[in-house]
C-alpha positions in Angstrom: 67.0 -9.3 8.4 67.3 -11.1 11.8 70.6 -12.8 10.8 72.0 -9.5 9.8 71.1 -7.8 13.0 73.9 -8.7 15.2 76.8 -7.6 12.9 74.9 -4.5 12.2 74.5 -3.6 15.9 78.3 -4.2 16.5 79.1 -1.8 13.4 76.7 0.7 15.0 78.3 1.1 18.4 82.0 0.3 17.8 83.1 3.6 16.4 81.8 5.4 19.6 79.3 7.3 17.5 77.7 9.2 20.5 79.1 12.7 21.1 78.8 14.3 24.5 78.3 18.0 24.8 78.3 20.0 28.1 75.1 22.3 28.6 74.3 24.5 31.6 70.8 22.8 31.9 70.8 19.7 33.9 69.1 17.3 31.7 71.1 14.4 30.1 70.1 11.4 28.1 71.4 8.1 29.0 70.7 4.3 28.2 69.1 2.1 30.8 71.3 0.3 33.3 70.9 -3.5 32.6 69.5 -4.1 36.0 66.5 -1.9 35.2 64.8 -4.1 32.6 65.9 -3.4 29.1 63.7 -4.4 26.3 64.8 -7.1 24.0 67.4 -6.1 21.3 68.9 -3.2 23.4 71.4 -5.3 25.5 74.4 -4.4 23.2 73.7 -0.6 23.5 73.6 -0.9 27.3 76.9 -2.9 27.3 78.6 -0.5 25.2 77.5 2.8 27.1 77.6 1.7 30.7 81.0 3.1 31.3 80.0 6.5 29.9 77.1 6.5 32.0 79.0 6.0 35.3 81.3 8.6 34.5 78.6 11.1 33.8 76.7 10.2 37.0 79.8 11.2 39.0 79.7 14.7 37.4 77.7 17.5 39.2 77.0 19.2 36.0 74.2 18.3 33.5 74.8 16.5 30.3 72.9 15.7 27.2 73.4 13.5 24.1 73.2 15.6 21.2 72.5 12.4 19.1 70.8 9.1 19.7 70.7 6.2 17.2 68.1 3.7 16.2 68.3 1.0 13.7 65.9 1.2 10.7 63.5 -1.5 9.8 63.6 -3.1 13.3 60.7 -5.3 13.7 61.2 -6.8 17.2 58.3 -8.0 19.2 58.6 -4.9 21.5 59.4 -1.3 20.9 63.1 -0.6 20.7 64.8 1.4 23.5 66.4 4.4 22.0 67.8 6.1 25.3 66.8 7.7 28.6 66.4 11.3 29.7 67.3 12.2 33.2 67.9 15.3 35.3 70.1 15.8 38.3 67.2 17.3 40.0 65.4 13.8 40.0 66.2 12.1 43.3 63.9 9.1 42.2 60.9 10.3 44.3 58.7 10.3 41.1 58.0 14.2 41.6 59.4 14.9 38.1 57.7 14.3 34.8 59.6 14.1 31.5 58.0 15.6 28.4 59.1 14.9 24.8 58.1 17.1 21.9 59.2 17.6 18.2 59.4 15.3 15.3 57.5 12.1 15.8 57.0 12.7 19.4 53.9 10.5 20.6 53.6 9.0 17.2 57.0 7.6 16.5 58.9 8.1 19.8 57.2 7.4 23.0 58.6 8.5 26.5 57.9 7.1 29.9 57.1 10.4 31.8 58.3 8.8 35.0 61.7 7.1 34.1 62.5 9.2 30.9 62.9 6.1 28.8 62.4 6.8 25.1 61.2 3.9 22.8 60.6 3.8 18.9 57.2 2.4 18.5 57.1 2.1 14.7 59.5 0.7 12.1 61.6 3.6 10.7 63.0 3.8 7.2 66.1 5.9 6.8 65.5 6.6 3.1 62.3 8.1 4.1 63.5 10.3 7.0 67.1 10.1 8.2 66.9 12.0 11.4 64.4 13.5 13.9 64.7 16.6 16.1 63.0 16.5 19.4 63.0 18.5 22.7 63.0 17.2 26.2 61.9 19.0 29.2 61.6 18.1 32.9 58.6 19.6 34.8 57.2 19.5 38.1 54.6 16.5 38.4 52.1 18.4 40.3 52.3 21.8 38.9 53.8 21.2 35.4 56.1 24.1 36.1 59.5 23.8 34.1 62.4 22.6 36.2 64.9 22.9 33.3 65.3 25.0 30.2 64.2 22.7 27.2 67.0 20.6 25.7 67.1 19.7 22.0 68.7 16.5 20.7 68.7 14.3 17.5 67.6 10.7 16.9 69.4 9.4 13.8 68.1 6.4 12.0 70.9 4.1 11.4 71.2 2.6 8.0 70.9 -1.3 7.1 71.5 -2.7 3.7 67.8 -2.8 2.4 68.2 -1.4 -1.1 69.5 -2.8 -4.2 71.6 -0.8 -6.6 69.7 0.4 -9.7 70.8 1.6 -13.1 68.4 4.6 -13.7 69.5 5.3 -17.2 69.7 1.7 -18.5 69.4 0.0 -20.9 72.5 1.5 -22.5 73.6 1.7 -26.2 77.2 2.4 -27.4 79.2 2.4 -30.5 82.9 1.5 -31.1 84.9 1.5 -34.3 85.5 -2.1 -35.6 89.2 -3.3 -35.6 89.9 -1.1 -32.4 92.9 -2.0 -30.3 92.6 -3.8 -27.0 91.5 -1.5 -24.1 89.6 1.0 -26.2 87.1 2.8 -24.1 83.4 2.1 -25.2 81.3 3.9 -22.6 80.6 4.0 -18.8 77.4 3.2 -16.8 76.3 4.2 -13.4 74.1 2.6 -10.7 72.9 4.4 -7.6 72.0 2.8 -4.3 69.6 4.5 -1.8 71.5 3.3 1.3 73.7 5.4 3.3 76.9 6.3 1.3 78.7 7.4 4.5 78.0 4.5 7.0 79.5 1.1 6.3 79.5 -0.5 2.8 75.8 -0.6 2.1 76.2 1.7 -0.9 79.7 0.9 -2.0 79.2 -0.6 -5.4 81.5 -2.9 -7.5 80.7 -3.6 -11.2 81.1 -6.8 -13.2 80.3 -8.3 -16.6 77.9 -11.3 -16.4 77.6 -11.7 -20.2 79.7 -10.3 -22.9 83.1 -11.7 -22.2 85.6 -12.3 -23.7 84.8 -9.3 -25.9 84.5 -6.5 -23.2 85.8 -5.8 -19.7 84.6 -3.4 -17.0 86.5 -1.4 -14.4 85.0 -2.5 -11.0 84.9 0.8 -9.4 84.4 3.3 -12.3 82.3 1.0 -14.4 84.2 2.0 -17.7 83.7 -0.5 -20.3 86.6 -1.3 -22.7 87.0 -3.8 -25.4 88.8 -6.9 -24.2 89.7 -8.2 -27.6 91.6 -6.4 -30.4 90.4 -6.1 -34.1 86.8 -7.2 -33.7 85.4 -7.4 -37.3 82.1 -5.7 -38.0 81.7 -7.9 -41.1 81.9 -11.1 -38.8 79.7 -9.8 -36.0 78.1 -6.3 -35.8 76.3 -6.2 -32.3 77.1 -7.4 -28.9 74.7 -7.4 -25.9 76.7 -7.0 -22.6 74.8 -7.8 -19.1 76.5 -5.7 -16.4 76.0 -6.0 -12.6 76.4 -3.6 -9.7 76.7 -5.3 -6.4 76.8 -3.4 -3.1 78.8 -4.2 0.2 81.8 -3.8 -2.0 80.9 -6.9 -3.9 81.1 -9.1 -1.0 79.0 -12.1 -0.1 75.5 -11.0 1.0 75.3 -7.8 -0.9 72.4 -6.8 -3.0 72.8 -6.4 -6.8 71.1 -5.0 -9.7 71.7 -5.4 -13.6 71.4 -3.7 -16.8 72.2 -4.4 -20.4 74.5 -2.6 -22.8 74.3 -3.0 -26.6 77.5 -2.4 -28.4 77.4 -1.8 -32.2 80.6 -1.8 -34.1 80.8 1.0 -36.6 82.3 0.4 -40.1 85.9 1.5 -41.0 87.5 1.4 -44.5 89.1 -2.0 -44.0 87.9 -3.8 -47.2 89.4 -3.0 -50.7 87.0 -2.8 -53.5 86.7 -6.0 -55.6 85.7 -6.5 -59.0 82.9 -8.8 -59.7 83.9 -11.5 -62.0 82.2 -11.4 -65.4 80.7 -14.5 -66.8 
């Protein structure tokens, strides 16, 4: 996974996936400034978001991220930084305490109650749980009296390509009449991929035939199998075993793959005239 981490992080932040919404409360979530000691693995997020943070800090109104993102299966030496909570009422005098509640608060996500830094302290699997809804609140350090109404936000687990395609209904069996013309449809197969079908190409599948050529062909995207030779004769060969592959990442190098088999049986047609056995 480490060699795939850099391009994945680049894909993660390039589309400007974080949406800002204005709320009357004065709590906002923001990444740490680089000068404040970011943890290993978070420098890219800080570089991408520093300009947005400067713009927000000039505003007199409160802001909140309605979404944060964390990469699934991250296994760095330290907890990964997700973001920071901050209120305009905090002058940096350490008189305000930040509280986090909701999905995974304290067990998966940990907050520094002084700085508002949120870290993921466990490896996350998007296929197990894709997002977490949490609530942030700022309270007085001494009295625990709320200084702001609670603010809800979502931490989304960003997908990586960690699931290979699977043919759940294989192996397959099909029949086709002998002597069929070139391009006769035989059947179609379907593979599934547990990765996110919306983000990136982790679940974009391309089909190919590993064994079974030149007799059969497959449409790369629809997985429809057709005859690739005309006039195949059942009397010459009745059964063919075709090995089919589904590969994710659009079929590109580095994608994960799964295979299945398709057994094609030629059915008989009336293509042989009767013959009289020669008498002795």
